[in-house]
TITOR-188941 format. One record per residue (C-alpha): residue in three letters; x, y, z. Coordinates in nm, 2 decimals. Layout:
['Ala' [X Y Z]]
...
//
This chain:
['Unk' [-1.53 3.71 -2.27]]
['Unk' [-1.32 3.85 -1.98]]
['Unk' [-1.11 3.62 -1.74]]
['Unk' [-1.22 3.60 -1.39]]
['Unk' [-1.16 3.82 -1.14]]
['Unk' [-1.03 3.61 -0.87]]
['Unk' [-0.78 3.30 -0.86]]
['Unk' [-0.89 3.04 -0.59]]
['Unk' [-0.65 2.79 -0.47]]
['Unk' [-0.82 2.48 -0.25]]
['Unk' [-0.62 2.24 -0.04]]
['Unk' [-0.87 1.96 -0.02]]
['Unk' [-0.65 1.77 0.24]]
['Unk' [-0.69 1.46 0.42]]
['Unk' [-0.70 1.63 0.81]]
['Unk' [-0.78 1.99 0.72]]
['Unk' [-0.88 2.22 0.41]]
['Unk' [-0.75 2.52 0.33]]
['Unk' [-0.87 2.78 0.06]]
['Unk' [-0.65 3.08 -0.08]]
['Unk' [-0.71 3.36 -0.30]]
['Unk' [-0.54 3.62 -0.54]]
['Unk' [-0.75 3.89 -0.70]]
['Unk' [-0.61 3.99 -1.03]]
['Unk' [-0.74 4.33 -1.06]]
['Unk' [-0.44 4.47 -0.84]]
['Unk' [-0.14 4.59 -1.01]]
['Unk' [0.07 4.33 -0.78]]
['Unk' [-0.18 4.08 -0.68]]
['Unk' [-0.14 3.94 -0.33]]
['Unk' [-0.25 3.57 -0.20]]
['Unk' [-0.43 3.59 0.08]]
['Unk' [-0.60 3.31 0.31]]
['Unk' [-0.96 3.29 0.31]]
['Unk' [-1.14 3.28 0.68]]
['Unk' [-1.41 2.98 0.68]]
['Unk' [-1.68 3.00 0.94]]
['Unk' [-1.78 2.69 1.07]]
['Unk' [-1.98 2.56 1.40]]
['Unk' [-1.72 2.52 1.68]]
['Unk' [-1.99 2.41 1.96]]
['Unk' [-2.31 2.38 1.99]]
['Unk' [-2.46 2.70 1.86]]
['Unk' [-2.12 2.88 1.83]]
['Unk' [-2.00 2.97 1.46]]
['Unk' [-1.64 3.10 1.43]]
['Unk' [-1.39 3.22 1.16]]
['Unk' [-1.09 2.98 1.11]]
['Unk' [-0.80 2.96 0.83]]
['Unk' [-0.82 2.58 0.86]]
['Unk' [-1.14 2.38 0.79]]
['Unk' [-1.10 2.00 0.93]]
['Unk' [-1.18 1.76 0.70]]
['Unk' [-1.43 1.58 0.93]]
['Unk' [-1.80 1.53 0.88]]
['Unk' [-2.05 1.46 1.21]]
['Unk' [-2.38 1.28 1.15]]
['Unk' [-2.58 1.36 1.46]]
['Unk' [-2.85 1.14 1.52]]
['Unk' [-3.22 1.23 1.57]]
['Unk' [-3.25 1.48 1.88]]
['Unk' [-2.92 1.47 1.98]]
['Unk' [-2.86 1.85 1.92]]
['Unk' [-3.06 2.14 2.00]]
['Unk' [-3.25 2.29 1.71]]
['Unk' [-3.00 2.55 1.52]]
['Unk' [-2.72 2.40 1.68]]
['Unk' [-2.54 2.38 1.34]]
['Unk' [-2.69 2.70 1.19]]
['Unk' [-2.41 2.86 0.92]]
['Unk' [-2.43 3.22 0.78]]
['Unk' [-2.58 3.12 0.46]]
['Unk' [-2.90 2.87 0.39]]
['Unk' [-2.88 2.49 0.44]]
['Unk' [-2.76 2.32 0.15]]
['Unk' [-3.08 2.18 0.07]]
['Unk' [-3.23 2.51 0.02]]
['Unk' [-2.93 2.58 -0.28]]
['Unk' [-3.04 2.31 -0.51]]
['Unk' [-2.83 2.03 -0.36]]
['Unk' [-2.68 1.84 -0.07]]
['Unk' [-2.86 1.61 0.19]]
['Unk' [-3.25 1.71 0.30]]
['Unk' [-3.29 1.39 0.51]]
['Unk' [-2.98 1.51 0.77]]
['Unk' [-2.85 1.82 0.92]]
['Unk' [-2.48 1.77 0.93]]
['Unk' [-2.17 1.94 1.05]]
['Unk' [-1.85 2.03 0.87]]
['Unk' [-1.53 2.12 1.04]]
['Unk' [-1.40 2.19 1.38]]
['Unk' [-1.74 2.08 1.58]]
['Unk' [-1.73 1.76 1.37]]
['Unk' [-1.39 1.69 1.45]]
['Unk' [-1.45 1.74 1.83]]
['Unk' [-1.75 1.55 1.83]]
['Unk' [-1.61 1.29 1.64]]
['Unk' [-1.34 1.21 1.93]]
['Unk' [-1.66 1.18 2.14]]
['Unk' [-1.88 0.96 1.90]]
['Unk' [-1.65 0.83 1.65]]
['Unk' [-1.93 0.61 1.49]]
['Unk' [-2.10 0.95 1.34]]
['Unk' [-1.78 1.09 1.21]]
['Unk' [-1.66 1.08 0.84]]
['Unk' [-1.25 1.09 0.86]]
['Unk' [-1.01 1.04 0.56]]
['Unk' [-1.27 1.06 0.27]]
['Unk' [-0.95 1.19 0.04]]
['Unk' [-0.76 0.85 0.10]]
['Unk' [-1.09 0.65 0.03]]
['Unk' [-1.13 0.85 -0.25]]
['Unk' [-0.79 0.71 -0.39]]
['Unk' [-0.87 0.36 -0.30]]
['Unk' [-0.93 0.13 -0.63]]
['Unk' [-1.06 -0.12 -0.40]]
['Unk' [-1.38 0.01 -0.30]]
['Unk' [-1.69 0.16 -0.47]]
['Unk' [-1.62 0.52 -0.44]]
['Unk' [-1.96 0.62 -0.53]]
['Unk' [-2.12 0.40 -0.30]]
['Unk' [-2.23 0.53 0.05]]
['Unk' [-1.96 0.33 0.29]]
['Unk' [-1.85 0.65 0.53]]
['Unk' [-1.82 0.59 0.84]]
['Unk' [-1.70 0.30 0.79]]
['Unk' [-1.77 0.02 0.97]]
['Unk' [-2.05 0.22 1.12]]
['Unk' [-2.37 0.05 1.26]]
['Unk' [-2.67 0.06 1.05]]
['Unk' [-2.86 0.30 1.22]]
['Unk' [-2.59 0.57 1.12]]
['Unk' [-2.66 0.75 0.74]]
['Unk' [-2.37 0.68 0.54]]
['Unk' [-2.22 0.91 0.21]]
['Unk' [-2.01 0.82 -0.01]]
['Unk' [-1.63 0.92 -0.03]]
['Unk' [-1.73 1.18 -0.36]]
['Unk' [-2.06 1.30 -0.13]]
['Unk' [-1.80 1.38 0.16]]
['Unk' [-1.53 1.54 -0.05]]
['Unk' [-1.85 1.78 -0.25]]
['Unk' [-1.97 1.87 0.12]]
['Unk' [-1.62 1.98 0.18]]
['Unk' [-1.66 2.17 -0.14]]
['Unk' [-2.01 2.28 -0.06]]
['Unk' [-1.89 2.43 0.24]]
['Unk' [-1.64 2.63 0.09]]
['Unk' [-1.83 2.75 -0.22]]
['Unk' [-2.10 2.88 0.07]]
['Unk' [-1.83 3.05 0.27]]
['Unk' [-1.68 3.23 -0.08]]
['Unk' [-2.05 3.32 -0.21]]
['Unk' [-2.15 3.48 0.13]]
['Unk' [-1.83 3.65 0.16]]
['Unk' [-1.80 3.78 -0.20]]
['Unk' [-2.16 3.78 -0.34]]
['Unk' [-2.08 4.00 -0.65]]
['Unk' [-1.80 3.72 -0.75]]
['Unk' [-1.97 3.36 -0.71]]
['Unk' [-1.71 3.08 -0.71]]
['Unk' [-1.85 2.90 -1.00]]
['Unk' [-1.76 3.19 -1.19]]
['Unk' [-1.39 3.22 -1.08]]
['Unk' [-1.11 3.04 -1.18]]
['Unk' [-1.07 2.74 -0.92]]
['Unk' [-0.77 2.52 -0.88]]
['Unk' [-0.80 2.19 -0.64]]
['Unk' [-0.52 2.03 -0.55]]
['Unk' [-0.42 1.61 -0.50]]
['Unk' [-0.14 1.43 -0.46]]
['Unk' [0.07 1.36 -0.72]]
['Unk' [0.03 1.00 -0.65]]
['Unk' [-0.35 1.03 -0.77]]
['Unk' [-0.42 0.84 -1.03]]
['Unk' [-0.61 0.90 -1.32]]
['Unk' [-0.93 0.81 -1.17]]
['Unk' [-0.90 0.96 -0.84]]
['Unk' [-0.84 1.25 -1.03]]
['Unk' [-1.16 1.23 -1.20]]
['Unk' [-1.35 1.16 -0.87]]
['Unk' [-1.21 1.49 -0.76]]
['Unk' [-1.33 1.69 -1.04]]
['Unk' [-1.69 1.49 -1.00]]
['Unk' [-1.76 1.57 -0.66]]
['Unk' [-1.62 1.97 -0.72]]
['Unk' [-1.92 1.93 -1.01]]
['Unk' [-2.15 1.79 -0.72]]
['Unk' [-2.06 2.08 -0.51]]
['Unk' [-2.13 2.34 -0.77]]
['Unk' [-1.80 2.38 -0.90]]
['Unk' [-1.83 2.31 -1.29]]
['Unk' [-1.52 2.38 -1.41]]
['Unk' [-1.18 2.32 -1.21]]
['Unk' [-0.84 2.25 -1.26]]
['Unk' [-0.64 2.00 -1.08]]
['Unk' [-0.28 2.05 -0.96]]
['Unk' [-0.05 1.79 -0.77]]
['Unk' [0.02 1.92 -0.41]]
['Unk' [0.40 1.90 -0.45]]
['Unk' [0.42 2.14 -0.71]]
['Unk' [0.18 2.36 -0.52]]
['Unk' [0.39 2.36 -0.21]]
['Unk' [0.68 2.45 -0.45]]
['Unk' [0.50 2.75 -0.60]]
['Unk' [0.44 2.85 -0.26]]
['Unk' [0.77 2.86 -0.19]]
['Unk' [0.86 3.08 -0.48]]
['Unk' [0.59 3.31 -0.41]]
['Unk' [0.73 3.38 -0.03]]
['Unk' [1.08 3.44 -0.17]]
['Unk' [0.99 3.66 -0.48]]
['Unk' [1.27 3.70 -0.70]]
['Unk' [1.52 3.56 -0.43]]
['Unk' [1.41 3.20 -0.51]]
['Unk' [1.67 3.20 -0.84]]
['Unk' [1.95 3.27 -0.52]]
['Unk' [1.86 2.99 -0.32]]
['Unk' [1.90 2.71 -0.60]]
['Unk' [2.12 2.68 -0.88]]
['Unk' [2.13 2.50 -1.23]]
['Unk' [2.15 2.11 -1.13]]
['Unk' [2.02 2.13 -0.80]]
['Unk' [1.74 1.85 -0.76]]
['Unk' [1.46 1.93 -0.51]]
['Unk' [1.30 1.66 -0.31]]
['Unk' [0.94 1.78 -0.19]]
['Unk' [0.85 1.54 0.12]]
['Unk' [0.51 1.60 0.16]]
['Unk' [0.34 1.38 0.46]]
['Unk' [0.00 1.46 0.55]]
['Unk' [-0.32 1.35 0.77]]
['Unk' [-0.32 1.01 0.55]]
['Unk' [-0.08 1.02 0.29]]
['Unk' [0.28 1.05 0.20]]
['Unk' [0.37 1.21 -0.12]]
['Unk' [0.78 1.27 -0.29]]
['Unk' [0.85 1.44 -0.60]]
['Unk' [1.16 1.53 -0.73]]
['Unk' [1.17 1.87 -0.94]]
['Unk' [1.50 1.95 -1.11]]
['Unk' [1.63 2.34 -1.16]]
['Unk' [1.77 2.36 -1.52]]
['Unk' [1.88 2.67 -1.78]]
['Unk' [1.70 2.75 -2.08]]
['Unk' [1.82 3.06 -2.26]]
['Unk' [1.98 3.19 -1.96]]
['Unk' [1.72 3.14 -1.73]]
['Unk' [1.65 2.91 -1.44]]
['Unk' [1.32 2.69 -1.49]]
['Unk' [1.18 2.39 -1.30]]
['Unk' [1.08 2.06 -1.40]]
['Unk' [0.89 1.82 -1.22]]
['Unk' [1.08 1.50 -1.30]]
['Unk' [0.95 1.24 -1.10]]
['Unk' [0.66 1.13 -0.88]]
['Unk' [0.61 0.90 -0.62]]
['Unk' [0.35 0.62 -0.54]]
['Unk' [0.01 0.67 -0.36]]
['Unk' [0.15 0.59 -0.01]]
['Unk' [-0.13 0.56 0.29]]
['Unk' [0.09 0.66 0.54]]
['Unk' [0.07 0.97 0.76]]
['Unk' [-0.06 1.14 1.07]]
['Unk' [-0.35 0.90 1.09]]
['Unk' [-0.08 0.64 1.16]]
['Unk' [0.10 0.83 1.42]]
['Unk' [-0.25 0.89 1.57]]
['Unk' [-0.26 0.51 1.60]]
['Unk' [0.05 0.46 1.71]]
['Unk' [-0.01 0.70 2.03]]
['Unk' [-0.33 0.54 2.05]]
['Unk' [-0.17 0.22 2.12]]
['Unk' [0.10 0.34 2.37]]
['Unk' [-0.20 0.44 2.59]]
['Unk' [-0.39 0.21 2.57]]
['Unk' [-0.12 -0.07 2.67]]
['Unk' [-0.05 0.14 2.98]]
['Unk' [-0.47 0.20 3.04]]
['Unk' [-0.45 -0.19 3.06]]
['Unk' [-0.16 -0.21 3.28]]
['Unk' [-0.33 -0.01 3.55]]
['Unk' [-0.61 -0.24 3.49]]
['Unk' [-0.83 -0.05 3.23]]
['Unk' [-0.99 -0.19 2.91]]
['Unk' [-1.13 0.01 2.64]]
['Unk' [-1.37 -0.12 2.38]]
['Unk' [-1.37 -0.06 2.03]]
['Unk' [-1.55 0.29 2.01]]
['Unk' [-1.36 0.45 2.31]]
['Unk' [-1.03 0.34 2.12]]
['Unk' [-1.16 0.52 1.83]]
['Unk' [-1.23 0.81 2.03]]
['Unk' [-0.86 0.80 2.18]]
['Unk' [-0.74 0.79 1.84]]
['Unk' [-0.95 1.10 1.77]]
['Unk' [-0.81 1.29 2.07]]
['Unk' [-0.45 1.18 2.03]]
['Unk' [-0.46 1.36 1.66]]
['Unk' [-0.49 1.69 1.88]]
['Unk' [-0.24 1.58 2.13]]
['Unk' [0.04 1.52 1.87]]
['Unk' [-0.01 1.84 1.68]]
['Unk' [0.00 2.05 2.00]]
['Unk' [0.32 1.88 2.16]]
['Unk' [0.47 1.89 1.82]]
['Unk' [0.40 2.26 1.75]]
['Unk' [0.69 2.41 1.92]]
['Unk' [0.47 2.51 2.22]]
['Unk' [0.61 2.47 2.57]]
['Unk' [0.35 2.21 2.64]]
['Unk' [0.52 1.90 2.77]]
['Unk' [0.18 1.70 2.82]]
['Unk' [-0.15 1.72 2.70]]
['Unk' [-0.49 1.55 2.91]]
['Unk' [-0.72 1.34 2.68]]
['Unk' [-1.07 1.24 2.80]]
['Unk' [-1.21 0.97 2.70]]
['Unk' [-1.62 0.92 2.76]]
['Unk' [-1.66 0.61 2.98]]
['Unk' [-1.87 0.31 2.92]]
['Unk' [-1.78 0.07 3.15]]
['Unk' [-1.81 0.02 3.53]]
['Unk' [-1.43 0.05 3.57]]
['Unk' [-1.45 0.45 3.47]]
['Unk' [-1.50 0.65 3.74]]
['Unk' [-1.76 0.96 3.70]]
['Unk' [-1.84 0.81 3.36]]
['Unk' [-1.51 0.99 3.23]]
['Unk' [-1.16 0.86 3.18]]
['Unk' [-0.88 1.08 3.17]]
['Unk' [-0.52 1.02 3.09]]
['Unk' [-0.19 1.25 2.99]]
['Unk' [0.04 1.24 2.68]]
['Unk' [0.36 1.32 2.73]]
['Unk' [0.59 1.48 2.49]]
['Unk' [0.84 1.26 2.54]]
['Unk' [0.61 0.97 2.44]]
['Unk' [0.51 1.14 2.11]]
['Unk' [0.90 1.17 2.00]]
['Unk' [0.97 0.88 2.07]]
['Unk' [0.69 0.67 1.95]]
['Unk' [0.70 0.90 1.63]]
['Unk' [1.04 0.98 1.52]]
['Unk' [1.22 0.62 1.59]]
['Unk' [0.89 0.48 1.45]]
['Unk' [0.81 0.66 1.15]]
['Unk' [1.14 0.80 1.11]]
['Unk' [1.42 0.55 1.17]]
['Unk' [1.78 0.55 1.05]]
['Unk' [1.84 0.34 0.73]]
['Unk' [2.04 0.28 0.49]]
['Unk' [1.96 0.37 0.10]]
['Unk' [1.92 0.03 -0.06]]
['Unk' [1.67 -0.06 0.19]]
['Unk' [1.29 -0.12 0.08]]
['Unk' [1.00 -0.09 0.26]]
['Unk' [0.92 -0.38 0.47]]
['Unk' [0.59 -0.60 0.42]]
['Unk' [0.43 -0.85 0.63]]
['Unk' [0.28 -1.18 0.66]]
['Unk' [-0.05 -1.14 0.52]]
['Unk' [-0.39 -1.34 0.68]]
['Unk' [-0.56 -1.55 0.48]]
['Unk' [-0.87 -1.31 0.54]]
['Unk' [-0.88 -0.98 0.64]]
['Unk' [-1.11 -0.67 0.70]]
['Unk' [-1.17 -0.45 0.42]]
['Unk' [-1.08 -0.09 0.49]]
['Unk' [-0.83 0.11 0.31]]
['Unk' [-0.51 -0.04 0.21]]
['Unk' [-0.26 0.13 0.46]]
['Unk' [0.10 0.09 0.40]]
['Unk' [0.21 -0.22 0.57]]
['Unk' [0.58 -0.04 0.67]]
['Unk' [0.53 0.26 0.85]]
['Unk' [0.87 0.40 0.80]]
['Unk' [0.85 0.71 0.60]]
['Unk' [1.27 0.70 0.55]]
['Unk' [1.23 0.35 0.40]]
['Unk' [0.94 0.45 0.15]]
['Unk' [1.16 0.76 0.06]]
['Unk' [1.46 0.53 -0.03]]
['Unk' [1.30 0.34 -0.21]]
['Unk' [1.15 0.60 -0.42]]
['Unk' [1.50 0.76 -0.47]]
['Unk' [1.65 0.41 -0.59]]
['Unk' [1.37 0.40 -0.86]]
['Unk' [1.44 0.71 -1.03]]
['Unk' [1.83 0.71 -1.05]]
['Unk' [1.83 0.94 -1.32]]
['Unk' [1.54 1.20 -1.25]]
['Unk' [1.79 1.50 -1.23]]
['Unk' [1.99 1.42 -1.53]]
['Unk' [1.95 1.58 -1.87]]
['Unk' [1.88 1.34 -2.14]]
['Unk' [2.18 1.42 -2.30]]
['Unk' [2.39 1.42 -2.02]]
['Unk' [2.71 1.17 -2.11]]
['Unk' [2.66 0.83 -1.97]]
['Unk' [3.05 0.85 -1.86]]
['Unk' [3.03 1.16 -1.66]]
['Unk' [2.76 0.96 -1.42]]
['Unk' [2.86 0.83 -1.10]]
['Unk' [2.98 0.43 -1.11]]
['Unk' [2.73 0.18 -0.93]]
['Unk' [2.89 0.11 -0.54]]
['Unk' [2.79 -0.18 -0.32]]
['Unk' [2.56 0.06 -0.09]]
['Unk' [2.36 0.15 -0.40]]
['Unk' [2.39 0.55 -0.34]]
['Unk' [2.54 0.63 -0.72]]
['Unk' [2.25 0.45 -0.85]]
['Unk' [1.98 0.67 -0.65]]
['Unk' [1.87 0.99 -0.74]]
['Unk' [2.08 1.26 -0.53]]
['Unk' [1.82 1.55 -0.38]]
['Unk' [2.04 1.84 -0.33]]
['Unk' [1.76 2.06 -0.13]]
['Unk' [1.44 1.93 0.01]]
['Unk' [1.12 2.13 0.07]]
['Unk' [0.88 1.98 0.31]]
['Unk' [0.51 1.97 0.31]]
['Unk' [0.21 1.85 0.50]]
['Unk' [0.11 1.90 0.87]]
['Unk' [0.32 1.63 1.00]]
['Unk' [0.64 1.79 0.87]]
['Unk' [0.56 2.10 1.06]]
['Unk' [0.78 1.93 1.34]]
['Unk' [1.13 2.04 1.35]]
['Unk' [1.20 1.73 1.53]]
['Unk' [1.05 1.50 1.22]]
['Unk' [1.24 1.74 0.94]]
['Unk' [1.55 1.72 1.13]]
['Unk' [1.56 1.34 1.15]]
['Unk' [1.46 1.30 0.80]]
['Unk' [1.72 1.56 0.67]]
['Unk' [2.03 1.33 0.88]]
['Unk' [1.91 1.03 0.73]]
['Unk' [1.93 1.16 0.37]]
['Unk' [2.26 1.30 0.44]]
['Unk' [2.37 0.97 0.57]]
['Unk' [2.27 0.83 0.24]]
['Unk' [2.54 1.06 0.04]]
['Unk' [2.83 1.08 0.27]]
['Unk' [3.08 1.16 0.01]]
['Unk' [2.91 1.51 -0.05]]
['Unk' [3.11 1.82 0.02]]
['Unk' [2.95 2.12 0.17]]
['Unk' [2.67 2.09 0.44]]
['Unk' [2.49 1.85 0.28]]
['Unk' [2.14 1.87 0.15]]
['Unk' [1.95 2.20 0.17]]
['Unk' [1.65 2.31 0.37]]
['Unk' [1.44 2.52 0.18]]
['Unk' [1.24 2.72 0.41]]
['Unk' [0.88 2.78 0.27]]
['Unk' [0.52 2.86 0.38]]
['Unk' [0.32 2.75 0.69]]
['Unk' [0.27 2.37 0.59]]
['Unk' [-0.09 2.42 0.65]]
['Unk' [-0.14 2.71 0.39]]
['Unk' [0.17 2.62 0.16]]
['Unk' [-0.07 2.40 -0.13]]
['Unk' [-0.37 2.63 -0.11]]
['Unk' [-0.13 2.93 -0.17]]
['Unk' [0.05 2.80 -0.40]]
['Unk' [-0.21 2.68 -0.61]]
['Unk' [-0.36 3.04 -0.65]]
['Unk' [0.03 3.12 -0.72]]
['Unk' [0.02 2.86 -1.05]]
['Unk' [-0.30 3.05 -1.13]]
['Unk' [-0.12 3.35 -1.15]]
['Unk' [0.18 3.20 -1.31]]
['Unk' [-0.07 3.06 -1.62]]
['Unk' [-0.15 3.42 -1.68]]
['Unk' [0.21 3.52 -1.69]]
['Unk' [0.27 3.68 -1.34]]
['Unk' [0.46 3.43 -1.21]]
['Unk' [0.69 3.11 -1.25]]
['Unk' [0.57 2.80 -1.43]]
['Unk' [0.73 2.43 -1.34]]
['Unk' [0.73 2.23 -1.62]]
['Unk' [0.58 1.93 -1.57]]
['Unk' [0.31 1.71 -1.75]]
['Unk' [0.19 1.37 -1.70]]
['Unk' [0.36 1.18 -1.39]]
['Unk' [0.35 0.88 -1.54]]
['Unk' [0.37 0.70 -1.88]]
['Unk' [0.01 0.54 -1.96]]
['Unk' [-0.03 0.26 -2.19]]
['Unk' [-0.36 0.03 -2.32]]
['Unk' [-0.34 -0.32 -2.35]]
['Unk' [-0.35 -0.52 -2.66]]
['Unk' [-0.47 -0.86 -2.66]]
['Unk' [-0.21 -1.08 -2.83]]
['Unk' [-0.37 -1.30 -3.12]]
['Unk' [-0.29 -1.67 -3.04]]
['Unk' [-0.48 -1.99 -3.06]]
['Unk' [-0.71 -2.09 -2.82]]
['Unk' [-0.59 -2.29 -2.54]]
['Unk' [-0.80 -2.44 -2.24]]
['Unk' [-0.75 -2.24 -1.94]]
['Unk' [-0.54 -1.95 -2.12]]
['Unk' [-0.64 -1.64 -2.15]]
['Unk' [-0.44 -1.44 -2.43]]
['Unk' [-0.16 -1.23 -2.26]]
['Unk' [-0.16 -0.85 -2.34]]
['Unk' [0.12 -0.62 -2.47]]
['Unk' [0.12 -0.25 -2.32]]
['Unk' [0.11 -0.01 -2.60]]
['Unk' [0.22 0.35 -2.52]]
['Unk' [-0.02 0.60 -2.58]]
['Unk' [0.12 0.88 -2.36]]
['Unk' [0.47 0.96 -2.25]]
['Unk' [0.58 1.08 -1.92]]
['Unk' [0.58 1.45 -1.95]]
['Unk' [0.31 1.50 -2.15]]
['Unk' [0.18 1.87 -2.10]]
['Unk' [-0.23 1.91 -1.97]]
['Unk' [-0.42 1.99 -2.31]]
['Unk' [-0.22 1.81 -2.56]]
['Unk' [-0.29 1.55 -2.79]]
['Unk' [-0.08 1.29 -2.99]]
['Unk' [-0.13 1.05 -3.26]]
['Unk' [0.02 0.71 -3.27]]
['Unk' [0.23 0.58 -3.55]]
['Unk' [0.02 0.46 -3.82]]
['Unk' [-0.09 0.12 -3.72]]
['Unk' [-0.42 0.00 -3.70]]
['Unk' [-0.57 -0.21 -3.44]]
['Unk' [-0.90 -0.43 -3.41]]
['Unk' [-1.18 -0.24 -3.20]]
['Unk' [-1.47 -0.48 -3.09]]
['Unk' [-1.81 -0.28 -3.11]]
['Unk' [-2.17 -0.37 -3.04]]
['Unk' [-2.13 -0.62 -2.73]]
['Unk' [-1.91 -0.58 -2.40]]
['Unk' [-1.58 -0.58 -2.41]]
['Unk' [-1.32 -0.50 -2.15]]
['Unk' [-1.03 -0.25 -2.20]]
['Unk' [-0.73 -0.26 -1.97]]
['Unk' [-0.50 0.08 -1.91]]
['Unk' [-0.16 0.05 -1.72]]
['Unk' [0.11 0.30 -1.63]]
['Unk' [0.43 0.34 -1.49]]
['Unk' [0.61 0.57 -1.29]]
['Unk' [0.94 0.46 -1.35]]
['Unk' [0.94 0.42 -1.75]]
['Unk' [1.04 0.76 -1.87]]
['Unk' [1.20 0.70 -2.19]]
['Unk' [0.88 0.50 -2.37]]
['Unk' [0.75 0.70 -2.66]]
['Unk' [0.40 0.68 -2.81]]
['Unk' [0.39 0.38 -2.96]]
['Unk' [0.62 0.16 -2.80]]
['Unk' [0.52 -0.19 -2.75]]
['Unk' [0.61 -0.34 -2.44]]
['Unk' [0.54 -0.76 -2.41]]
['Unk' [0.65 -0.84 -2.09]]
['Unk' [0.74 -0.64 -1.74]]
['Unk' [0.76 -0.69 -1.37]]
['Unk' [0.64 -0.42 -1.12]]
['Unk' [0.77 -0.08 -1.31]]
['Unk' [0.43 -0.13 -1.51]]
['Unk' [0.12 -0.12 -1.28]]
['Unk' [-0.27 -0.23 -1.43]]
['Unk' [-0.51 0.04 -1.33]]
['Unk' [-0.85 0.01 -1.33]]
['Unk' [-1.02 -0.14 -1.64]]
['Unk' [-1.31 0.00 -1.82]]
['Unk' [-1.60 -0.25 -1.92]]
['Unk' [-1.85 -0.08 -2.21]]
['Unk' [-2.02 -0.18 -2.52]]
['Unk' [-1.92 0.05 -2.79]]
['Unk' [-2.22 0.12 -3.04]]
['Unk' [-2.22 0.12 -3.40]]
['Unk' [-2.57 0.00 -3.54]]
['Unk' [-2.53 -0.29 -3.83]]
['Unk' [-2.20 -0.38 -3.71]]
['Unk' [-2.26 -0.54 -3.39]]
['Unk' [-2.01 -0.83 -3.26]]
['Unk' [-1.77 -0.72 -3.56]]
['Unk' [-1.39 -0.62 -3.52]]
['Unk' [-1.35 -0.27 -3.67]]
['Unk' [-1.02 -0.15 -3.76]]
['Unk' [-0.92 0.17 -3.61]]
['Unk' [-0.62 0.37 -3.51]]
['Unk' [-0.56 0.54 -3.19]]
['Unk' [-0.57 0.93 -3.08]]
['Unk' [-0.47 1.00 -2.71]]
['Unk' [-0.52 1.34 -2.53]]
['Unk' [-0.45 1.43 -2.17]]
['Unk' [-0.70 1.69 -2.07]]
['Unk' [-0.70 2.06 -1.85]]
['Unk' [-0.74 1.82 -1.53]]
['Unk' [-0.49 1.58 -1.60]]
['Unk' [-0.72 1.28 -1.70]]
['Unk' [-0.59 1.03 -1.97]]
['Unk' [-0.89 1.04 -2.26]]
['Unk' [-0.85 0.75 -2.52]]
['Unk' [-1.02 0.78 -2.92]]
['Unk' [-1.07 0.55 -3.15]]
['Unk' [-1.11 0.65 -3.49]]
['Unk' [-1.23 0.41 -3.79]]
['Unk' [-1.05 0.38 -4.09]]
['Unk' [-1.26 0.64 -4.28]]
['Unk' [-1.23 0.88 -4.03]]
['Unk' [-1.63 0.88 -4.00]]
['Unk' [-1.65 0.73 -3.64]]
['Unk' [-1.46 0.80 -3.31]]
['Unk' [-1.51 0.63 -2.99]]
['Unk' [-1.39 0.79 -2.66]]
['Unk' [-1.29 0.58 -2.37]]
['Unk' [-1.29 0.70 -2.05]]
['Unk' [-1.22 0.53 -1.68]]
['Unk' [-1.50 0.34 -1.53]]
['Unk' [-1.47 0.56 -1.22]]
['Unk' [-1.79 0.36 -1.03]]
['Unk' [-1.67 0.00 -1.08]]
['Unk' [-1.43 -0.10 -0.82]]
['Unk' [-1.12 -0.29 -0.94]]
//
């Protein structure tokens, strides 16, 4: 069977989505960015490289007939999608949402990774009035992918997207559930077979593609590259080591950070609060929905003022809802100085390497919503990430005596990046890049030379999609691959055998079933040891993971731990075996990481005749 002609990389972003592709029939395939038609104003369709990740749900009769018409049939005529309402995806949804925020779906990607919400339930737009139709984070993601699929199939009618090699990127910190939900959204959009790739790796692939063979001159054996990805809704850190094997340079992803809900959305809010305070001093009060509209408008102002243009201030209009607003609309300017002061010092403050993100005292009752980071300081989150991975750049065989001694400021026990690659729309601003480089260099003053090197890469808004397409070429032997495998060590909870004690639940031990770095598509068999499997009645299976315990091997049994191991969403199910209901069956365990990076765990009976596969319960909120 012949391979697909096109390799397509999709950056399913929090703020914008981008598509890049390569035609493998060419002698020297080149990665290009696909233009995406979208409604930009009532009755107007334009093709743009960025598809804003916004969905607008208009009220009945709000827009004229055919106001949202696109160059392809509506979803209901394609065998899927919503039939009851017409929706807008992209630029018009972004602009209209700033005026009517109660009807716009935003940050679907952040909700997709939120284990505290039912991500299959219609919950977006969050906190919208009852008369506004709603959709689930998975459905919203499927709408973005469906729009992309329609774009591709209209442009390349002889090569449908569902028949091409498609790679969808996710944050490196996405857990197995969020990755699986991303794949589910792709299936719902008519893309049954996609591969998931981590965004920081994709960004580095884009850099390699841009540099060509010269990438080997920009990095050296022993380098540790920090990929700092601050996007619309998340902050993602990864460390990639430069190794040597058989005289050739190779790259290996050695550490990833936590999933931090901190990014451009937070910055938009910071600007909105500054503007609201100024208006209040002038005697103007904004209600809840006006403030939401102001926040969305601040996003555009921020992007314009940080883009390097010569603009020093951007006007913002807010629809009036009160008697104090003359003419029904309030207009206010946002100055470049406001942006730099609020964002540089507020989100990238100078700090020490041993500082940790600051918590805050929690209220007894809180509004349910996204679990945003309590501390907005990206630099403190980075300091914590580097100190959690002190040996990330070391070879396993590196003698301990050659490692730097521990010093009081903690810098010798932190991973020391020698180069930085920035990614994400936020890091497109030079003033933010310069501040972060300054902070990192300050953490390691004993360095010789000019400090950490900046790897100049692709346009941040294009890099992830282009890198995903390049990765597809690399998988076919037409590019450089980054070694990585699983970013975490995975465990299954084993209940301890102990006498019954009133009010005390038996503790669990964490059995390592997938070691750090296991390549996708690989299967492991645990050491010959049997466990008792409950069959025929409901039971709970508990999964755990760690981003820092990289030395645990298959079969390692951890009896106690602190925050270095985190529990994932449990699986509640009944495993069937007719005639053996309610019994404990001796089984051995087999683990596999499938091609999309999701953990699969199988329990095999002693005689080998029965096998039960455990999967994450993607429907149940944690």
